[in-house]
Structure formats: structure tokens, C-alpha cells
C-alpha positions in Angstrom: -38.8 -16.0 -7.5 -35.9 -13.0 -7.5 -33.1 -12.6 -9.8 -29.6 -11.6 -8.6 -27.2 -10.3 -10.7 -23.4 -10.4 -10.1 -22.0 -7.2 -11.3 -18.2 -7.5 -10.6 -15.4 -10.2 -9.8 -14.8 -13.7 -11.8 -18.5 -14.2 -11.8 -19.4 -11.1 -13.3 -22.3 -11.1 -15.6 -23.9 -14.3 -13.8 -27.3 -14.2 -12.5 -29.0 -16.5 -9.7 -32.9 -17.1 -9.4 -33.7 -17.3 -5.5 -36.9 -18.8 -4.3 -38.7 -17.7 -1.1 -36.4 -18.8 2.0 -32.9 -18.3 3.5 -29.8 -18.3 1.0 -26.4 -17.4 2.1 -23.7 -15.4 -0.3 -19.9 -16.0 0.2 -16.8 -17.3 -0.9 -17.6 -20.8 0.6 -18.5 -23.6 -1.8 -21.5 -24.2 0.0 -23.1 -20.6 -0.5 -26.3 -20.4 -2.5 -24.4 -17.8 -4.6 -20.8 -18.1 -4.7 -18.5 -15.5 -5.4 -14.6 -16.0 -6.2 -13.4 -12.6 -4.8 -10.9 -12.7 -1.8 -12.6 -9.6 -0.6 -15.7 -11.7 0.2 -16.1 -13.6 3.4 -16.7 -17.4 3.1 -20.2 -16.7 4.6 -20.8 -13.2 4.0 -24.5 -12.2 3.8 -27.8 -13.9 4.4 -30.7 -13.1 2.2 -34.4 -14.0 3.3 -36.7 -14.1 0.5 -40.4 -13.3 1.3 -43.5 -14.9 -0.8 -44.0 -11.4 -2.2 -40.4 -11.1 -3.6 -39.2 -8.8 -0.6 -35.6 -9.5 0.3 -34.1 -8.8 3.9 -30.5 -9.0 4.3 -28.0 -9.4 7.0 -24.4 -9.3 7.2 -22.8 -12.4 8.5 -19.9 -10.5 10.5 -17.8 -10.2 7.2 -14.2 -9.1 7.3 -14.7 -6.4 4.7 -18.3 -5.4 5.3 -21.6 -5.0 3.3 -22.3 -1.5 1.7 -25.6 0.0 0.5 -25.7 3.4 -1.3 -22.1 4.1 -0.1 -22.9 3.3 4.1 -21.7 0.2 5.7 -24.6 -1.7 6.9 -25.6 -4.6 9.1 -28.9 -5.4 8.2 -31.9 -4.1 6.0 -34.2 -4.5 3.1 -32.9 -5.0 -0.2 -34.8 -2.9 -2.8 -35.6 -3.7 -6.3 -33.3 -2.4 -9.0 -30.9 -1.3 -6.1 -27.1 -2.7 -5.5 -25.3 -4.3 -2.5 -21.6 -4.5 -2.4 -19.8 -7.0 -0.6 -16.1 -6.2 -0.3 -15.4 -5.6 -4.0 -18.2 -7.3 -5.6 -21.7 -5.6 -6.5 -24.9 -7.5 -6.6 -28.0 -6.3 -8.4 -31.4 -7.1 -7.4 -33.1 -7.3 -10.9 -36.5 -6.5 -10.6 -38.8 -6.6 -13.7 -41.4 -4.1 -12.2 -39.3 -1.3 -10.7 -42.3 1.1 -10.6 -44.4 -1.4 -8.9 -41.6 -1.9 -6.4 -41.2 1.8 -6.1 -44.8 2.2 -5.1 -44.9 -0.6 -2.7 -41.9 0.8 -0.7 -43.0 4.3 -0.8 -44.3 4.3 2.9 -40.8 3.0 4.2 -39.4 5.7 2.0 -41.3 8.5 3.6 -40.4 7.2 7.0 -36.9 7.5 6.1 -37.1 10.8 4.7 -39.1 12.2 7.8 -36.4 10.9 10.2 -33.4 12.5 8.5 -35.1 15.8 8.3 -35.8 15.4 11.8 -32.2 15.7 12.2 -32.1 13.0 14.7 -29.1 9.9 14.5 -30.0 7.4 12.1 -29.1 3.5 12.0 -26.9 2.6 9.4 -29.8 0.3 7.7 -32.0 3.5 7.8 -29.5 5.6 6.3 -28.7 2.7 3.5 -32.9 3.0 2.9 -32.6 6.7 2.4 -29.6 6.7 0.1 -31.4 4.0 -2.3 -34.5 6.0 -2.2 -32.7 9.2 -3.4 -30.8 7.2 -6.1 -34.1 5.7 -7.4 -36.0 9.1 -7.2 -33.3 10.7 -9.0 -33.6 8.4 -12.1 -30.8 5.8 -11.4 -27.5 7.3 -10.0 -25.2 4.5 -8.9 -22.6 4.7 -6.5 -19.2 3.0 -6.9 -17.3 2.3 -4.0 -15.1 -0.5 -2.5 -14.1 -1.1 0.8 -10.5 -0.5 1.9 -10.4 -0.9 5.5 -13.0 -1.5 8.2 -13.6 2.4 8.6 -16.7 3.6 7.4 -16.0 5.3 3.8 -17.3 7.7 1.7 -18.9 7.2 -1.5 -18.3 8.9 -4.9 -21.1 8.8 -7.5 -21.4 9.4 -11.1 -24.4 10.2 -13.4 -26.2 7.0 -14.7 -25.9 6.2 -18.2 -29.5 6.7 -19.1 -32.6 8.4 -17.4 -32.5 11.4 -15.1 -29.0 12.8 -16.4 -27.8 15.7 -14.5 -27.1 18.6 -16.7 -23.8 20.6 -15.8 -21.0 19.4 -13.6 -21.8 16.9 -10.7 -19.8 17.3 -7.3 -18.6 13.8 -6.9 -18.0 14.6 -3.2 -21.6 15.0 -2.7 -20.9 18.1 -0.8 -18.7 16.9 1.6 -16.0 19.2 0.6 -18.1 21.9 2.3 -17.1 20.7 5.9 -20.6 21.7 7.0 -23.0 19.6 9.2 -22.2 16.2 9.4 -19.8 16.4 6.2 -16.6 16.6 8.6 -17.4 13.5 10.2 -16.8 11.9 6.9 -13.2 13.0 7.0 -10.3 11.6 9.1 -8.6 14.9 9.8 -5.1 15.3 11.2 -3.9 17.1 13.8 -4.0 21.0 13.3 -7.1 21.0 10.9 -10.2 22.3 12.5 -13.6 22.3 10.6 -16.2 25.0 11.7 -19.1 25.8 9.7 -18.5 25.2 6.0 -14.6 25.9 6.4 -11.6 23.8 7.0 -8.8 25.7 9.1 -5.0 25.2 9.3 -2.9 26.3 11.8 0.5 26.1 9.5 2.0 22.5 9.7 2.0 20.2 6.5 -1.5 17.8 7.6 -3.1 15.1 5.6 -7.2 14.6 5.7 -8.5 11.4 4.4 -11.7 11.4 2.8 -12.6 8.0 1.1 -10.9 4.8 1.8 -11.5 3.3 -1.4 -13.7 3.9 -4.4 -14.0 3.7 -8.1 -14.8 6.5 -10.7 -15.6 5.4 -14.3 -13.9 8.5 -16.0 -10.7 9.8 -17.6 -9.7 12.2 -14.9 -10.8 13.8 -11.5 -10.8 17.8 -11.6 -10.9 19.1 -8.1 -11.9 22.7 -7.3 -11.8 24.8 -4.0 -11.8 28.0 -2.4 -8.5 28.4 -0.7 -7.3 31.3 1.5 -3.6 31.4 2.5 -2.9 27.7 2.2 -1.1 25.4 -0.1 -3.8 22.3 -0.7 -2.6 19.4 -2.9 -5.2 16.6 -3.8 -3.7 12.9 -3.6 -4.9 9.8 -5.3 -4.0 6.5 -4.0 -4.7 3.7 -6.6 -4.5 -0.2 -7.1 -5.8 -2.9 -9.1 -8.6 -5.3 -9.0 -8.1 -8.1 -6.2 -5.1 -6.1 -4.7 -5.6 -4.5 -1.5 -2.2 -2.9 -1.6 -1.9 0.5 -3.4 0.3 0.7 -6.6 1.1 4.4 -6.3 -0.2 7.7 -5.2 -0.4 10.6 -7.6 -0.4 14.2 -6.7 -2.4 17.1 -8.1 -1.2 20.6 -8.6 -1.8 23.3 -5.8 -5.6 24.0 -5.6 -4.6 27.6 -4.5 -3.6 28.2 -8.1 -6.9 27.0 -9.7 -8.4 23.5 -10.3 -6.2 20.6 -10.4 -6.7 17.8 -12.8 -5.3 14.1 -12.1 -5.6 11.5 -15.0 -6.9 8.2 -14.0 -4.6 4.9 -15.2 -6.5 2.5 -17.1 -5.5 -0.2 -14.8 -6.8 1.2 -11.6 -10.0 -0.2 -10.3 -10.0 1.6 -7.0 -8.8 4.7 -5.3 -8.3 6.4 -1.9 -8.5 10.3 -1.9 -6.8 12.6 0.6 -5.8 16.3 0.8 -2.3 17.4 2.0 -2.8 20.9 3.5 0.1 23.3 4.5 0.2 27.2 5.8 -2.1 29.1 7.8 -5.7 29.8 6.0 -8.6 28.2 5.2 -10.3 25.7 2.7 -13.7 25.6 1.6 -15.9 24.3 -1.2 -13.8 21.5 -2.2 -15.4 19.6 -5.0 -14.4 16.9 -7.5 -15.9 16.4 -11.1 -15.3 14.1 -13.7 -12.9 15.3 -16.7 -11.2 14.3 -19.5 -7.6 13.3 -19.3 -5.2 10.4 -20.2 -1.9 8.9 -18.6 0.9 8.6 -21.0 1.9 4.9 -21.1 4.8 3.7 -23.2 8.1 1.6 -23.3 11.3 3.1 -23.3 14.7 1.0 -23.6 13.3 -2.0 -22.2 11.5 -0.4 -19.3 7.7 0.4 -19.0 6.4 3.8 -17.9 3.2 5.4 -16.6 3.4 9.3 -16.5 0.8 12.0 -15.1 2.4 15.3 -15.1 5.1 14.9 -12.3 3.9 11.9 -11.3 5.7 8.4 -12.8 5.7 4.6 -12.3 8.9 2.9 -14.1 8.6 -0.7 -14.5 11.1 -3.5 -15.3 10.3 -5.3 -18.4 8.9 -8.2 -16.2 6.4 -5.8 -15.1 7.2 -5.1 -11.6 8.2 -1.8 -10.0 11.3 -0.2 -10.5 10.5 3.4 -9.2 7.6 5.6 -8.1 7.8 9.1 -8.3 5.3 11.8 -7.0 5.3 15.6 -7.5 2.7 18.1 -7.9 4.4 19.9 -10.8 6.7 19.3 -13.4 6.8 16.6 -16.5 8.8 13.4 -17.0 10.4 12.9 -20.5 12.6 10.0 -21.8 16.2 10.6 -22.9 18.9 8.5 -24.2 19.9 6.2 -21.1 17.1 7.5 -18.7 14.6 10.1 -17.9 14.5 13.6 -16.9 12.0 15.7 -14.8 11.7 19.4 -15.1 9.5 22.1 -13.6 9.0 25.7 -14.1 9.1 26.2 -10.4 11.1 24.3 -7.8 8.6 21.7 -6.2 9.3 18.7 -4.2 9.6 15.5 -5.8 9.3 12.1 -3.5 10.8 8.9 -4.7 10.2 5.3 -3.7 12.3 2.3 -4.9 10.1 -0.6 -6.2 10.4 -4.2 -5.6 12.8 -4.9 -8.5 15.1 -2.1 -7.4 15.2 -3.1 -3.7 16.1 -6.8 -4.3 19.5 -5.9 -6.0 20.5 -3.2 -3.5 19.8 -0.5 -1.2 18.7 3.1 -1.6 21.9 5.5 -0.8 21.5 9.4 -0.6 24.6 10.8 -1.9 26.5 13.2 0.6 30.0 14.8 1.6 32.2 11.7 2.8 30.5 9.1 0.9 27.0 7.7 0.6 24.4 7.6 3.6 21.9 4.6 4.2 18.3 5.6 4.2 15.9 5.2 7.0 13.1 7.3 8.4 14.4 10.5 9.6 17.3 10.7 7.9 18.1 14.1 6.1 20.9 15.3 4.1 21.5 18.9 3.2 22.7 19.8 -0.2 22.6 16.2 -1.6 23.7 15.8 -5.3 21.4 12.9 -5.7 20.7 8.9 -5.1 22.0 5.7 -5.9 19.0 3.3 -6.5 19.2 -0.5 -6.3 22.5 -2.4 -7.7 23.9 -4.8 -10.2 22.4 -4.4 -13.8 19.2 -2.5 -12.4 21.4 0.2 -10.5 20.2 3.7 -11.2 21.4 7.3 -10.3 19.3 10.2 -9.8 21.1 13.3 -10.1 20.2 17.3 -9.9 21.2 20.5 -11.6 21.2 22.1 -8.1 21.9 20.3 -4.7 19.0 19.5 -2.8 17.5 18.7 0.5 16.7 15.2 1.0 14.6 13.5 3.7 13.6 10.0 4.4 10.2 9.6 5.3 8.4 6.7 7.4 6.6 5.2 4.4 10.1 4.6 2.5 9.8 8.0 0.4 12.7 10.0 0.1 11.6 13.6 -0.7 13.9 15.9 -2.6 13.6 19.8 -2.8 15.4 22.4 -3.8 15.9 21.6 -7.6 13.7 22.3 -10.9 15.5 19.4 -13.0 16.1 16.0 -12.1 18.2 13.2 -14.2 17.3 9.8 -13.7 20.0 7.6 -15.3 20.2 3.9 -16.0 23.0 4.2 -18.3 26.1 4.7 -16.3 28.7 4.7 -18.3 29.6 8.4 -18.0 29.2 8.0 -14.0 31.8 4.9 -14.3 34.1 7.0 -16.8 34.1 10.0 -14.1 35.0 7.2 -11.3 37.7 5.9 -13.4 39.1 9.4 -14.1 39.3 10.5 -10.6 40.9 7.0 -9.6 43.7 7.7 -12.0 44.0 11.2 -10.5 44.0 9.8 -7.0 46.8 7.5 -7.7 49.0 10.3 -9.4 48.6 12.5 -6.5 49.8 9.8 -4.2 52.9 9.2 -6.2 53.5 13.0 -6.4 52.7 13.4 -2.5 50.2 15.9 -3.6 48.2 15.4 -0.4 45.6 18.3 -1.1 44.8 17.0 -4.7 44.7 13.3 -3.5 42.1 14.4 -0.7 39.9 16.9 -2.9 39.4 14.1 -5.9 38.9 11.5 -3.1 36.1 13.7 -1.7 34.7 14.1 -5.3 34.7 10.4 -5.9 33.0 9.6 -2.8 30.3 12.4 -3.0 29.3 12.2 -6.7 30.4 8.7 -8.1 30.9 6.0 -5.5 29.6 3.3 -8.2 33.0 1.3 -8.1 33.7 -0.5 -4.6 37.1 -1.5 -5.4 38.3 2.4 -6.6 36.2 3.7 -3.6 38.4 1.4 -1.2 41.7 2.4 -2.9 40.8 6.0 -2.6 40.1 5.6 1.2 43.2 3.5 1.7 45.5 6.3 -0.2 43.6 9.0 2.1 44.0 7.4 5.3 47.8 6.9 4.5 48.1 10.6 3.8 46.4 11.6 6.8 48.4 9.3 9.1 51.5 10.9 7.6 50.0 14.6 8.3 49.1 13.3 12.2 52.7 12.2 12.7 54.3 15.3 11.3 52.0 17.3 13.5 52.9 15.3 16.5 56.6 16.4 15.9 55.4 20.3 15.3 53.6 20.2 18.5 56.5 18.6 20.4 59.0 21.3 19.0 56.7 24.1 19.8 57.1 23.5 23.2 61.0 23.5 23.3 60.9 26.7 20.9 58.7 28.4 23.6 60.8 27.3 26.7 63.8 28.9 24.8 62.1 31.9 23.8 63.6 31.4 20.0 62.3 33.6 17.9 63.9 31.9 14.7 62.7 28.3 15.7 59.0 29.8 16.2 58.9 31.0 12.7 60.4 28.0 11.4 57.7 25.6 13.1 54.9 28.3 12.3 55.9 28.0 8.4 55.6 24.1 8.8 52.5 24.0 10.5 50.8 26.4 7.9 52.2 24.1 5.3 50.6 21.2 6.9 47.5 22.7 7.2 47.1 23.9 3.7 48.3 20.2 2.4 45.5 18.5 4.6 42.4 20.7 4.5 39.3 19.4 6.0 41.0 16.4 7.8 40.9 18.1 11.5 44.9 18.1 11.3 44.5 21.5 9.4 42.7 23.0 12.4 45.4 21.9 15.1 48.3 22.9 12.8 46.6 26.4 12.4 46.3 26.6 16.1 50.1 25.7 16.7 50.9 28.1 14.0 49.0 31.0 15.6 50.4 30.3 18.9 54.0 30.5 17.6 53.4 33.6 15.7 51.7 35.4 18.5 54.5 34.5 21.0 57.2 35.4 18.5 55.6 38.9 18.0 55.5 39.2 21.6 59.2 38.6 22.0 59.8 40.9 19.1 57.6 43.7 20.6 59.4 43.2 24.1 62.8 43.5 22.5 61.6 46.5 20.6 60.6 48.3 23.9 63.7 47.3 25.8 65.8 49.1 23.3 63.6 51.8 23.0 63.6 52.4 26.8 67.6 52.0 27.0 68.0 54.6 24.2 65.8 57.2 26.1 68.0 56.7 29.2 71.1 57.0 27.5 69.9 60.3 25.9 68.8 61.9 29.1 72.0 60.8 30.5 74.0 62.5 27.9 71.9 65.7 27.6 73.6 67.7 30.1 77.3 66.8 29.7 77.4 66.0 25.7 74.5 67.8 24.4 75.7 67.3 20.7 75.8 63.6 21.2 72.5 63.6 22.8 71.0 65.3 20.0 72.8 62.9 17.6 71.3 60.1 19.2 68.1 61.5 19.5 67.9 62.1 15.5 69.6 58.7 15.1 66.1 57.2 16.3 
């Protein structure tokens, strides 16, 4: 008989005694060891128990795979007191005499070690055997790894609770951050990154490199360190809850080029994906991750729930659904009346994602000159004052102390750059008051035929406070009326220009030029102003040409007259010459 203990999932803590023979493990009702996790296939694993207690395993082409010691395997021997992971559930071969088991398997371990030292290509089962041998020999270090995709993943480990404790910091990346030997093969490296020797080089672009698809770390925080030359390097952790394949959020740490980067881990997270974002020209070496102390700030504010870790934020509705997710390598979020603020000593980008609870009430729009711009991948707005998120009672605004450059990413995120302070407001009384004030000024300007003020206030309403659809529609209506009237006036001026030029009437040209200048000043930024100024310039140029020609003709006539009188009437000629 062998004893198999379930360490995760709905059946955590249960155990099964297996007699010699073949047994199945899976989610199906007919499985000898039934597991309730959705990550486990109906028939996931086959176990063959020999009379002497030796267990052989075989993956039954499961969806999420079988893992031993962090390596995805198809089959092999399950050694006593070691774990096998199926999807997100760990099973323990709970042997009572681990020492005897170790002695009995020494020959197989020696074979595995010899093959590794020989430098040849190993099969996945043999790699799994070697990994388990190393763990047992070290005194019981455990691998905590979960499957996130069909890709092979990298394990992240921690010291065991007792026996063989490692003194000093333990590199949870197991040396894979040195990029030497086969370590580079564990990375999904983006274009532009090159691993040579024990160094990762980048040519300048912003590139992402992925190390592990899914893993768990039973610690309060992760601390990352690296040797960085010429680069900006940010660690990025994507995390999710038990039983959910979709990540809740991704949190960014500070730039490793400025020193160690610490990311506190939320209590609700059970799995993570690790990546690094690399930017610039230079190299990265000796990347390490260690367990550290840290705590995510979790609190309620005005009926909303918040998780805050530095510049990273999750804002939830009172029903628990996500309203907003923010990610930044710096700065801090703090509650204020009617919303939140984000402040940073330096200007660093902040990326925002609207959550389900916001998206269902309205779209995300970028504030911009001329009115809000709908977001879609690739859309960019320079000098954006902020965002409008959602609608109805859940509508929120993001404003900045400085104009920002906003870029919409393919993942739905909106990257904001150029400000060191943001204001996230869900109490919009002030914004609505500003919209009402501008609407009143627009109406007054229309009554007084003050087109310039009307257009200026309409532009401000559309750019900064387009919250009341009725007020926006009325402002656009009055603006269109003013522009239409201006267009008609421009047409009359342009018709009269031709007649004045034909008649060479300087007086008419000057009068029309004054009308065109007044029209341009009245309707700036409409296109009418440019055409009116062009007409004014033409009229004034032609009028000046006529005046110059007249002056030249008069001067020539006077010269001829003086020359004619000089011989016969020298006194008169001298008088005329002096009268110039």
C-alpha cells in the first residue's frame, strides 16, 4: 500500500491508500483519486503501483500537463516524499521511510546526475528525476509551480520549513537570471534582446521578456536585484486567484537600474507570471529574486475597495468587481475626498485599464481638443488633459496637473506620460458645475454676438468638461451657427475683393481688408480666419502697390517738370525742387 496526499484544491488534506495495480487520477467521477479542480483533466494521470511500493506515472494527454520538480513530464517514477502537480493541484507520495526509499533509488539518481554532468540532452522524465534528487538531498526544498499555458515553465522555489535550511538569501530564479548555459532557453525573449554568455543585451527598443508562466511564492514580497548597464529594467508580476486562469492585474516594480525593486504580494493571489520590461541600449546580468517582507495596502474608501502597492492600484466596486486597474513603476496612490490622487517625485508613465464594472456603464474616452476621442489600439492624443471612464453613477474622470501624452495599447490599457500627479475623481460635482458655467457663458456670448468668446468657451467645454450631453449639443449648435454666419460673410468679402481689384480702388480695398481682419479675429481656429487673413493680405498688398505706383508717377512728373523749367525759369525750378 502507498499513501497519496492531496495538498491543494477542494480535496486538500484528503489522502488515498493505493494497493498494487493501476489507478487513475482526474476530475472524472470514475477516477480512483478524484480531484475537483477545473485545471485537472477528466483522466489526467495513470499510476502503476508495484508490489514493493514503487510508483510509475504516465500523463494521459492532459490539457494542463503534469509537472515534477518544475519540469513538465510525460512519465517517470514517483519517488517517496516528493510531489507531482496536476494543473494547479499538488499530490504528495507520503512514504513512511524516506531514508530507505532514498537508499533504494540511489542507483537511478547516480545515473541521472551522470547524464546531466555529461552535458547531453535529457528527456523530461530524467530531468524530473534529477530535480527531485537534488531537492531530497538538499533537505526538502519544495517547488511551488502552477501551469499557466501549454508552454514549458520555470519553477520558483523557497526554503523548506524545517531541515536543510539555507542560510542567507536564496535566489528564487535558481540562476536563470544569469542567462548562461541553458538558462536563456527558459526565457521567452522579445525581438531585440540577445542572450550571450551570462548577459542579456538590448538594442534600444522597449522589449518584454517572460520567464515563468505561472508560479506561487509563499512570501510577503519579492525583491529583485540585477547588474544593469545603460538600461531601464522593470520587473512585472501578473497575478490571479485560485481557480481562475485570467489574471486580475499586473504590478510593476521600480527600475532595477536604480537599485533593488520590491513588489509586495496581495493576500488573495495564489499564482503569478513573471516578466521583465527592458528599454534602452545596454546589458542586464545577475538578475535574482529573493523573498522579502512587504504588505499590500487594502482598505475601503467611500464605498469602494482598494488594493494599493506603490504606484499599482486595483479599485473595486462595492460588489467586488473591478472598476479600475492602474500600473506604474513609481509614485503612490492616496485617498482624498471624492476620489484618489497619484503623486510621484519623477515623471513616470501610468497605465490604466477600465474594469468590468466600468465598461458595462460606458466607454473610455480621451479628453482632447475638439471633444472626447474614443479609445482603440494605436490611438494617441498629445497634450491630453485626462480621461472619462464609464458612465452613469460609476462615471469617473482622470485629470492631470500637466497635459499628458496618452497612447492606447493593444491590451486595452491607456499609457499616460508627462505628469507627476493625477487626480482620479468619482465625485464630479465640480466638473458638472464647470460645465454649467461654460454653458451659461456660451449662451450669453451668442446673444451678444461675441463669436470669439462663444468659440473659446465651447472649446473649453469640449476639451475639459464634456459631461452633460445636452450642454455639449447646445454649444455645438451655437458654434455651428456662428461659423455658418461667418462663412457667409467671408463669401461676400471674397466677391467684393474681385470687384475692388478690377477697379483698382484703394479705398474699397482698405475697407474690405478691415472687414476681413475683423472676421478672422472673431472666428479664430475655424479655417475661416485663415481664408479671411489671406484676403486681407491680398487687398493690402494690392493697395500698397497702387499707392507706390501713384507715388512713383508723381515723382517722375515732378522731375520732368523741373528739368523743363530749369533753363527758362531757374527760380521756379529751384522752388519746385525745394518743394519736394
